C-alpha positions in Angstrom: 0.0 0.0 0.0 2.8 2.4 0.9 4.5 1.9 -2.5 1.2 2.7 -4.2 0.9 5.9 -2.2 4.5 6.7 -3.1 3.6 6.3 -6.8 0.5 8.5 -6.4 2.4 11.2 -4.5 5.1 11.3 -7.3 2.5 11.9 -10.1 2.4 15.7 -9.8 6.2 15.9 -10.2 6.0 13.4 -13.1 3.3 15.5 -14.8 5.3 18.7 -14.4 8.4 17.0 -15.8 6.3 15.8 -18.8 5.0 19.3 -19.5 8.5 20.8 -19.4 9.8 18.1 -21.7 6.9 18.6 -24.1 7.5 22.3 -24.3 11.2 22.0 -25.3 12.0 22.7 -28.9 12.9 19.7 -31.2 11.8 17.7 -34.2 8.3 16.9 -32.6 7.5 20.6 -32.1 8.8 21.5 -35.6 6.6 18.9 -37.3 3.5 19.8 -35.4 3.9 23.5 -36.0 4.4 23.1 -39.7 1.6 20.6 -40.1 -0.9 22.7 -38.1 0.1 25.9 -40.0 -0.3 24.4 -43.4 -3.1 21.8 -42.9 -4.9 23.1 -39.9 -5.8 21.3 -36.7 -7.2 18.2 -38.3 -4.1 17.9 -40.5 -1.9 18.0 -37.4 -3.8 15.3 -35.5 -2.2 12.3 -37.2 1.3 13.8 -36.7 0.7 14.2 -32.9 -0.8 10.6 -32.7 2.2 9.2 -34.6 4.7 10.9 -32.3 2.9 9.7 -29.2 2.6 6.2 -30.6 6.4 6.1 -31.1 6.9 7.5 -27.6 4.7 4.8 -26.1 6.6 2.1 -27.9 9.9 3.4 -26.6 8.4 3.5 -23.1 7.4 -0.2 -23.3 10.8 -1.1 -24.8 12.5 0.7 -21.9 10.3 -1.2 -19.4 11.2 -4.5 -21.1 14.9 -3.7 -21.0 15.2 -3.6 -24.8 15.8 0.2 -24.9 18.8 -0.3 -22.7 20.2 -2.9 -25.1 19.7 -0.4 -28.0 21.4 2.4 -26.0 24.3 0.1 -25.1 24.8 -1.3 -28.6 27.1 0.7 -30.7 25.7 -0.8 -33.9 22.0 -0.3 -33.0 22.6 3.2 -31.7 24.5 4.1 -34.9 21.8 2.6 -37.2 19.0 4.5 -35.3 21.0 7.7 -35.4 21.6 7.4 -39.2 18.0 6.7 -39.9 16.9 9.5 -37.6 19.2 12.1 -39.1 18.4 10.9 -42.6 14.7 11.2 -42.1 15.0 14.7 -40.6 17.1 15.8 -43.5 14.6 14.3 -45.9 11.7 16.2 -44.3 13.8 19.4 -44.3 14.8 19.1 -47.9 11.1 18.3 -48.8 10.1 21.5 -47.2 12.7 23.5 -49.1 11.6 21.9 -52.3 8.0 22.9 -51.5 9.1 26.5 -50.9 11.0 26.5 -54.2 8.1 25.0 -56.2 5.7 27.5 -54.8 8.0 30.3 -55.8 8.5 29.1 -59.4 5.2 27.4 -60.2 2.6 28.3 -57.5 1.8 24.7 -56.8 1.9 24.9 -53.0 -1.7 26.1 -52.5 -3.1 23.3 -54.7 -0.9 20.7 -52.9 -2.2 21.8 -49.5 -5.8 21.7 -50.6 -5.4 18.2 -52.2 -3.4 16.7 -49.3 -5.6 17.9 -46.4 -8.5 15.6 -47.2 -6.6 12.6 -48.2 -6.7 9.3 -46.2 -3.2 8.5 -47.6 -2.0 11.9 -46.3 -3.4 11.0 -42.8 -1.3 7.8 -42.6 1.7 9.6 -44.2 1.6 12.2 -41.5 1.1 9.6 -38.8 4.1 7.6 -40.1 6.3 10.7 -40.2 5.6 11.4 -36.6 6.1 7.7 -35.6 9.4 7.4 -37.5 10.8 10.7 -36.1 10.2 9.4 -32.6 11.2 5.8 -33.1 14.4 6.6 -35.1 15.7 8.9 -32.3 18.2 7.0 -30.2 18.1 9.9 -27.6 14.5 8.8 -26.9 15.8 5.4 -25.8 18.4 6.9 -23.5 15.8 9.3 -22.1 13.3 6.6 -21.3 15.9 4.6 -19.5 16.9 7.5 -17.3 13.4 9.1 -16.8 10.9 6.4 -15.8 12.9 4.6 -13.1 12.9 7.8 -11.0 9.1 7.4 -10.6 8.7 3.7 -10.2 8.8 2.5 -6.6 11.3 -0.3 -6.0 8.6 -2.8 -5.0 6.2 -2.0 -7.9 6.2 -4.1 -11.1 8.5 -2.3 -13.5 6.8 -3.1 -16.8 3.2 -2.5 -15.6 4.1 0.7 -13.7 6.1 2.1 -16.6 3.3 1.3 -19.1 0.8 3.1 -16.8 3.1 6.2 -16.4 3.6 6.2 -20.2 -0.2 6.3 -20.7 -0.2 9.4 -18.5 2.7 11.0 -20.4 1.0 10.3 -23.8 -2.3 11.8 -22.5 -0.6 15.0 -21.2 1.5 15.5 -24.4 -1.4 14.7 -26.7 -3.5 17.4 -25.0 -0.7 19.9 -25.0 0.3 19.3 -28.6 -3.3 19.3 -29.9 -3.9 22.6 -28.0 -0.9 24.0 -29.8 -2.1 22.7 -33.1 -5.5 24.2 -32.6 -4.0 27.6 -31.7 -1.8 27.5 -34.8 -4.5 26.1 -37.0 -6.8 29.0 -36.2 -4.4 31.2 -38.2 -4.2 28.6 -41.0 -5.6 30.9 -43.7 -2.8 33.4 -43.0 -0.1 30.7 -43.0 -1.4 29.3 -46.3 -1.0 32.6 -48.1 1.6 32.0 -50.8 4.3 34.3 -49.5 3.9 33.2 -45.9 3.8 29.5 -47.0 7.1 29.9 -48.8 8.7 31.5 -45.8 7.3 28.9 -43.4 8.5 26.1 -45.7 12.0 27.7 -45.9 12.2 28.2 -42.1 10.8 24.8 -41.1 13.0 23.1 -43.7 16.1 24.9 -42.2 15.0 23.9 -38.7 14.6 20.2 -39.6 17.9 20.1 -41.6 19.7 21.7 -38.6 18.2 19.2 -36.2 19.3 16.4 -38.5 22.8 17.7 -38.8 23.0 18.3 -35.0 21.9 14.7 -34.4 24.6 13.6 -36.8 27.2 15.6 -35.0 26.3 14.7 -31.5 28.4 12.1 -29.7 26.8 9.6 -27.3 
């Protein structure tokens, strides 16, 4: 009973930590902001869900001890880092190309209108979010260090981590969707051709920079 009370008493600190982590700039924030700006709130929902699905998978892998193996393995860590940096560079270059196309041919507005209502686009946005999270080796290292701080010694590690991860996913989903809703309200302004070009150029630069930083970071 005492360990359960210890777990409950630690939840406010856990929730605060999650809020602070969620608010930190990074690939997740860049993806959500760009998606919400160009495709509105509904367009950003699959990106948020994909990111959170990837986060939950990492939490379960951490609880099962597999994340520790990934973090400890030079080969696995390198593979994940290469995939992660490559995907961020791909997304950044894709945004740059969109900015260039809209400047030279004016295709951007039609592309946004076509993509927003597409089922394929929903799954593509979900997949982008999931891959960005799952291909981030820093996520594995973070999960290994973060969750044990809030799991009492005599509580089952896997079940408790899975429960805490549900709480983290719920908090982050609410925060990210609120952010997407706020940005989405100004969607018409963001989709103006000149603003769209600048947004694509800036978000592409941010994503490429994050990819290069991931490539340059040491363990």
